[in-house]
C-alpha positions in Angstrom: -16.6 -11.9 -8.4 -14.8 -8.6 -7.8 -11.4 -9.0 -6.3 -10.5 -6.7 -3.4 -6.9 -5.1 -3.3 -4.6 -6.3 -0.6 -5.1 -4.2 2.6 -1.7 -3.0 3.8 -1.0 -4.5 7.3 0.2 -1.2 8.6 -1.2 1.5 10.8 -0.3 5.1 11.3 0.2 6.4 14.9 -2.1 9.3 14.2 -5.0 7.0 13.3 -7.9 6.9 15.9 -8.4 3.5 17.2 -11.7 2.5 18.8 -12.0 -0.4 21.2 -15.3 -2.4 21.5 -16.2 -5.4 23.7 -20.1 -5.7 23.7 -21.6 -5.0 20.3 -25.3 -4.2 20.1 -26.4 -7.2 18.1 -25.7 -10.8 17.4 -27.1 -13.7 19.2 -25.4 -16.9 20.2 -22.9 -17.5 23.0 -20.0 -19.9 22.3 -17.5 -21.9 24.1 -14.3 -19.8 24.5 -11.1 -20.9 23.0 -7.5 -19.6 23.4 -6.9 -16.8 21.0 -3.4 -15.3 21.1 -4.3 -12.3 18.8 -5.5 -9.9 21.6 -8.6 -8.2 20.4 -9.3 -4.8 21.9 -12.1 -4.2 24.3 -13.3 -0.6 24.5 -16.7 0.2 23.1 -16.7 2.3 19.9 -19.1 5.5 20.1 -21.2 4.4 17.2 -22.0 1.0 18.7 -22.4 2.3 22.2 -25.1 4.6 20.9 -27.0 1.8 19.3 -26.4 3.1 15.8 -24.2 0.3 14.6 -24.8 -0.8 10.9 -23.8 -4.1 9.3 -21.8 -4.8 6.2 -20.0 -7.6 4.3 -16.5 -7.3 2.9 -15.2 -9.7 0.3 -11.6 -10.6 -0.1 -9.6 -13.4 -2.0 -8.0 -15.4 0.8 -4.9 -15.9 -1.3 -4.4 -12.2 -1.2 -5.7 -11.2 2.2 -7.2 -13.9 4.5 -8.7 -13.9 7.9 -5.3 -15.0 9.3 -3.7 -12.0 7.7 -6.2 -9.6 9.1 -6.0 -11.1 12.6 -2.3 -10.9 12.7 -2.1 -7.3 11.5 -0.4 -4.8 13.9 -2.4 -2.9 16.4 -4.6 -5.8 17.4 -5.7 -6.9 13.9 -6.1 -3.4 12.3 -5.4 -2.8 8.6 -6.7 -0.6 5.7 -9.3 -2.0 3.6 -8.5 -0.6 0.2 -8.0 -1.3 -3.5 -11.8 -1.0 -4.1 -12.6 0.5 -7.5 -16.4 -0.2 -8.0 -18.3 3.0 -7.4 -21.1 1.3 -5.5 -18.7 -0.6 -3.3 -16.7 2.7 -2.7 -20.0 4.4 -1.7 -20.5 1.6 0.8 -17.1 2.2 2.4 -17.7 5.9 2.5 -21.0 5.3 4.4 -19.3 3.2 7.1 -19.0 4.7 10.6 -16.6 3.9 13.3 -17.9 0.9 15.3 -19.9 -0.5 12.4 -19.4 -4.3 12.1 -18.6 -6.3 8.9 -18.8 -9.9 7.9 -15.4 -11.1 6.6 -16.1 -13.1 3.5 -13.6 -15.3 1.7 -14.4 -15.3 -2.0 -12.7 -17.5 -4.6 -13.1 -19.6 -7.8 -14.4 -22.7 -6.0 -17.8 -22.7 -4.4 -16.3 -24.3 -1.3 -14.1 -21.3 -0.6 -17.0 -18.8 -0.7 -17.9 -18.4 2.9 -18.2 -16.0 5.8 -15.4 -16.6 8.3 -15.4 -13.8 10.8 -16.3 -10.4 11.9 -14.4 -7.1 11.8 -15.3 -3.6 12.9 -14.6 -0.3 11.4 -11.7 1.5 13.4 -11.3 4.5 11.1 -13.8 6.0 8.7 -13.1 6.7 5.1 -9.9 8.6 4.3 -8.0 9.4 1.2 -5.3 6.9 0.3 -1.8 7.4 1.7 1.5 6.1 0.3 0.8 3.1 -1.9 -2.9 3.7 -1.9 -2.7 7.5 -2.9 -4.9 6.8 -5.9 -7.9 5.8 -3.9 -9.3 5.7 -0.4 -9.8 3.2 2.4 -11.3 2.5 5.8 -9.4 0.8 8.6 -10.9 -2.4 10.1 -10.1 -4.4 13.1 -10.4 -8.1 13.6 -13.1 -8.8 16.2 -13.5 -12.6 16.1 -13.5 -15.7 13.9 -16.6 -17.7 13.6 -16.6 -21.1 15.3 -18.1 -22.4 12.1 -17.7 -20.7 8.6 -21.0 -20.0 6.9 -20.9 -21.1 3.2 -22.5 -19.2 0.4 -24.5 -22.4 -0.4 -26.2 -22.3 3.1 -27.0 -18.6 2.5 -28.6 -19.4 -0.9 -30.6 -22.3 0.6 -32.0 -20.0 3.4 -33.0 -17.4 0.7 -34.8 -20.1 -1.3 -36.7 -21.3 1.6 -37.8 -17.8 2.6 -36.9 -18.5 6.2 -34.9 -15.3 6.8 -36.5 -11.8 6.3 -34.5 -9.8 3.7 -32.3 -12.7 2.5 -33.8 -12.8 -0.9 -32.8 -9.1 -1.4 -29.4 -9.5 0.2 -26.8 -8.0 -2.3 -24.6 -11.0 -1.9 -27.1 -13.1 -3.9 -28.4 -10.3 -6.2 -25.0 -8.7 -7.0 -22.5 -11.4 -6.6 -19.6 -9.3 -8.0 -20.0 -6.5 -5.5 -17.2 -6.6 -2.9 -18.7 -4.2 -0.3 -22.4 -4.3 0.7 -24.8 -3.6 3.5 -26.2 -6.5 5.5 -29.8 -6.5 6.7 -30.0 -6.9 10.6 -32.0 -10.1 10.4 -29.6 -11.6 7.9 -26.8 -10.6 10.1 -28.3 -12.3 13.1 -29.0 -15.5 11.1 -25.4 -15.7 9.7 -23.9 -15.2 13.2 -26.2 -17.8 14.6 -25.2 -20.2 12.0 -21.5 -19.4 12.6 -22.0 -20.3 16.2 -20.8 -16.8 17.4 -17.1 -15.9 17.3 -14.0 -16.3 19.5 -12.6 -13.1 21.0 -9.7 -12.9 23.5 -10.2 -16.6 24.5 -13.5 -15.7 26.4 -17.1 -16.7 25.8 -18.7 -14.2 23.4 -22.4 -13.5 24.4 -23.1 -11.3 21.4 -21.9 -11.1 17.8 
């Protein structure tokens, strides 16, 4: 499985930061839980216009985990860089501010391969700066952690049963080494439902 480079937990004061509270999709409400990480709340233009797209981002938790992302400065904002595969880079380039992404922990053991949370695009593709000068990146912001991680095995089972439209064609199953990929809307909804929604700012989240 392709390994993502470590996003640097730094932000530049000149970077535009969008804030979003009510995204256009995702289904289940959850019981709120205290969350000291302070997620931002202003709607991003892309999502407000109903044009939000969905993606999945893979990372090795030993290098950059959900906890690292959530604790990054600026309300959980960090560059998503270190991507070298051309198809994955094209995915990053296609992202727009306000798009939402499943945060996926990859790893050597099957038990570690699971979707653990949701981030949103805070800054669209830009050429690398400083340590990442040889490549490019997007900035993503932590939105919320799933109440219940969704394992790769569950996703494979749903694909085998044909219960979710678009699941069999989902790149996570067809191109397992790809680290950045689009997520069909119905697959997104199903994964968020399985995850029980996510916790944001200690409040009940009605949508994912």
